[in-house]
C-alpha positions in Angstrom: 0.0 0.0 0.0 2.9 2.3 0.7 4.1 1.8 -2.9 0.6 2.7 -4.1 0.7 6.0 -2.2 4.1 6.8 -3.6 2.9 6.2 -7.1 -0.2 8.4 -6.6 2.0 11.2 -5.1 4.3 11.1 -8.1 1.4 11.2 -10.5 0.0 14.3 -8.7 3.3 16.0 -8.8 3.7 15.3 -12.5 0.3 16.8 -13.3 1.1 20.0 -11.4 4.6 20.3 -13.0 3.0 20.0 -16.5 0.4 22.6 -15.7 0.8 26.4 -15.9 -1.4 29.2 -14.5 -4.0 30.4 -16.9 -7.4 28.9 -16.2 -9.5 31.1 -14.0 -11.0 29.8 -10.7 -14.7 30.1 -10.1 -15.4 31.1 -6.5 -19.1 30.2 -7.0 -18.1 26.6 -7.7 -18.8 25.1 -4.3 -16.6 22.2 -3.1 -17.6 19.8 -0.4 -15.7 20.9 2.7 -14.6 24.2 1.2 -15.8 25.8 3.4 -19.1 23.9 4.1 -20.4 20.4 3.3 -22.7 21.7 0.5 -21.6 21.1 -3.1 -23.0 22.6 -6.4 -23.8 20.7 -9.6 -20.9 22.1 -11.7 -17.5 20.5 -12.3 -14.3 22.5 -12.7 -13.4 23.9 -16.1 -12.6 21.5 -18.9 -8.8 20.7 -19.1 -8.1 22.6 -15.9 -6.4 21.2 -12.8 -7.4 22.5 -9.3 -5.5 21.9 -6.1 -7.3 22.4 -2.8 -6.0 22.2 0.8 -8.5 22.0 3.6 -7.8 22.4 7.3 -10.7 21.5 9.7 -11.0 21.6 13.5 -13.9 19.8 15.1 -14.9 19.8 18.8 -16.7 16.7 19.9 -17.0 17.2 23.6 -16.2 14.0 25.6 -15.2 12.2 22.5 -12.2 14.5 21.9 -11.2 17.1 19.4 -10.1 16.3 15.8 -7.8 18.2 13.5 -8.1 17.3 9.8 -5.7 18.2 7.0 -7.0 17.2 3.5 -5.1 17.8 0.2 -7.1 17.3 -2.9 -6.4 17.4 -6.7 -9.1 17.7 -9.4 -8.8 17.4 -13.1 -11.4 18.4 -15.7 -10.4 15.6 -18.1 -13.6 15.9 -20.2 -16.3 18.5 -20.7 -18.9 18.7 -18.0 -17.0 16.3 -15.7 -14.0 16.1 -13.4 -12.2 13.5 -11.3 -10.8 14.2 -7.8 -8.2 12.5 -5.6 -7.9 13.3 -1.9 -6.4 11.9 1.2 -7.6 13.1 4.7 -5.2 13.0 7.7 -6.6 13.2 11.3 -4.9 14.3 14.4 -6.1 14.8 18.0 -7.8 13.0 20.8 -10.9 12.0 18.8 -11.6 9.1 16.4 -8.8 8.9 13.8 -10.2 6.0 12.0 -9.7 6.1 8.2 -6.9 8.7 8.5 -4.8 8.3 5.3 -7.6 6.6 3.3 -7.3 7.2 -0.5 -10.5 8.7 -1.9 -11.2 8.7 -5.7 -14.3 10.6 -7.0 -15.9 11.5 -10.3 -18.6 14.2 -10.9 -20.6 14.5 -14.1 -23.0 17.3 -14.9 -25.8 15.9 -17.1 -28.1 18.9 -17.2 -27.3 22.6 -17.2 -29.8 24.9 -15.6 -32.8 26.1 -17.6 -35.7 28.4 -16.7 -37.6 25.5 -15.4 -35.1 22.9 -14.5 -32.1 23.0 -12.1 -28.6 22.0 -13.0 -28.1 18.3 -12.2 -25.0 16.2 -11.4 -24.1 12.8 -10.2 -21.0 12.2 -8.1 -19.6 8.7 -7.5 -16.7 8.0 -5.1 -14.7 5.1 -3.7 -12.7 5.1 -0.5 -9.8 2.6 -0.3 -8.7 1.3 3.1 -5.1 2.6 2.9 -5.3 4.4 6.3 -5.5 3.9 10.0 -7.8 1.1 11.4 -9.5 0.9 8.0 -10.8 -2.1 6.2 -13.1 -2.7 3.2 -13.9 -0.4 0.3 -16.6 2.1 0.8 -18.7 3.5 -2.1 -20.7 6.7 -2.2 -23.2 8.0 -4.8 -24.6 11.6 -4.6 -27.1 13.5 -6.6 -26.7 17.3 -6.7 -29.2 20.0 -7.8 -28.5 23.7 -8.2 -31.0 26.4 -9.2 -30.4 30.1 -9.4 -33.1 32.7 -8.4 -32.0 36.2 -9.3 -28.4 36.5 -7.8 -28.9 33.7 -5.2 -28.3 29.9 -5.9 -30.0 27.1 -4.0 -28.5 23.6 -3.7 -29.7 20.2 -2.7 -27.4 17.2 -2.0 -28.4 13.6 -1.4 -25.7 11.1 -0.7 -25.7 7.4 0.1 -22.7 5.5 1.3 -22.3 1.7 1.2 -19.8 0.5 3.8 -17.6 -2.3 2.6 -16.6 -3.8 6.0 -18.7 -2.5 8.8 -17.8 -3.5 12.3 -20.2 -4.6 15.0 -22.8 -1.9 15.8 -21.9 0.0 12.7 -24.3 0.6 9.8 -23.5 -0.9 6.4 -25.5 1.9 4.7 -25.7 5.6 5.5 -27.4 8.7 4.0 -26.5 12.3 4.1 -28.7 15.2 2.9 -27.8 18.9 2.6 -29.8 22.0 1.7 -28.2 25.4 1.2 -27.8 28.6 -0.6 -25.1 31.1 -1.7 -25.2 34.8 -2.6 -22.6 37.5 -3.6 -21.6 39.4 -0.5 -23.0 42.8 -1.5 -26.8 42.3 -1.1 -27.1 45.7 -2.6 -25.2 47.3 0.3 -21.6 47.2 -1.0 -20.0 48.1 -4.3 -20.5 45.5 -7.1 -16.8 44.6 -7.1 -17.0 43.4 -3.5 -19.9 41.2 -4.3 -18.2 39.6 -7.3 -15.1 38.7 -5.3 -16.8 37.4 -2.2 -19.5 34.8 -1.7 -21.5 33.9 1.4 -22.9 30.4 1.9 -25.4 29.0 4.5 -26.7 25.4 4.7 -28.1 22.7 7.0 -26.9 19.0 6.8 -28.4 15.9 8.2 -26.6 12.6 8.1 -27.2 9.1 9.6 -25.0 8.1 12.5 -22.4 5.5 11.8 -23.7 3.5 14.8 -26.9 1.6 14.7 -29.7 2.8 17.1 -28.3 6.4 17.1 -30.4 9.4 15.9 -29.6 11.4 12.8 -27.0 14.2 13.2 -28.0 17.7 12.2 -25.5 20.5 11.6 -25.9 24.1 10.6 -23.1 25.8 8.6 -22.1 29.3 7.3 -19.1 30.2 5.2 -17.5 32.6 2.8 -15.2 32.4 -0.3 -12.9 35.2 -1.4 -11.3 35.3 -4.8 -7.9 36.9 -4.6 -7.1 36.7 -8.3 -8.2 34.7 -11.3 -6.5 31.5 -10.0 -6.7 31.7 -6.2 -9.6 31.3 -3.8 -9.6 31.4 0.0 -12.5 30.0 2.1 -13.5 30.0 5.7 -16.5 28.4 7.4 -18.0 27.5 10.7 -20.6 25.0 11.8 -22.5 24.0 15.0 -24.4 20.8 15.9 -28.2 21.1 16.0 -28.9 17.7 17.5 -27.6 15.3 20.1 -24.5 13.5 19.0 -23.5 16.0 16.4 -20.2 17.9 16.8 -20.3 20.8 19.2 -18.8 23.1 16.6 -16.5 23.0 13.5 -14.1 25.5 12.0 -12.8 25.2 8.4 -10.1 27.0 6.3 -9.6 26.1 2.7 -7.1 27.3 0.0 -7.7 26.6 -3.7 -5.5 27.2 -6.7 -6.4 26.5 -10.4 -3.8 25.6 -13.0 -4.1 25.5 -16.8 -3.9 22.0 -18.2 -1.5 20.7 -20.8 
């Protein structure tokens, strides 16, 4: 498995070296985790390569705090689609299970937004047991809807995860739903340029607990994305648990850089 990770690292490095700045980033292209769990129905630009680094702190009360560092690389290899490779690393007193697991995901947009219909996309991901205390291959399928109303956009995410090797008292199937919206910062109160460079996001997420017999976990999140230049986006977000068992609070920082492809 160590050899596999070295090969993946070399492949990522080769893609970055072959790329050069030139494709513009889209700060309205919402990524899961950057800075909230909501995602929009659009892939990154065709032939572009996007690198994102996410840092997340989560307070879980008696279960202990968790620090997460997650590098991710996306490639718009065909029109209306991209593939993504990411590896999360966990530190802290909380549950560090699956730290170092290799995640491979593909997103395809099969319908652009029209006056009546929202944009629609399907995301499929596989998590390989390359990390800490991990076994079995997990698979996730997620449907994504995005619809604009004036300057705001509304998003609905519905994800389902099939656990390849669940342990005792763990579910072998889990769901996760998210509903949110984004809007340029100005709201008519600031100069247009401020609104174009800054985006605010708010959403609520409910997901099934990994343990059988436990209630669903509800979380509310807010965040913002700032575009420094055509290639660089910085994001920050915060979340709080709305139900028993959910994390007390969560803080997220994300950095995104877009390359031109070869």
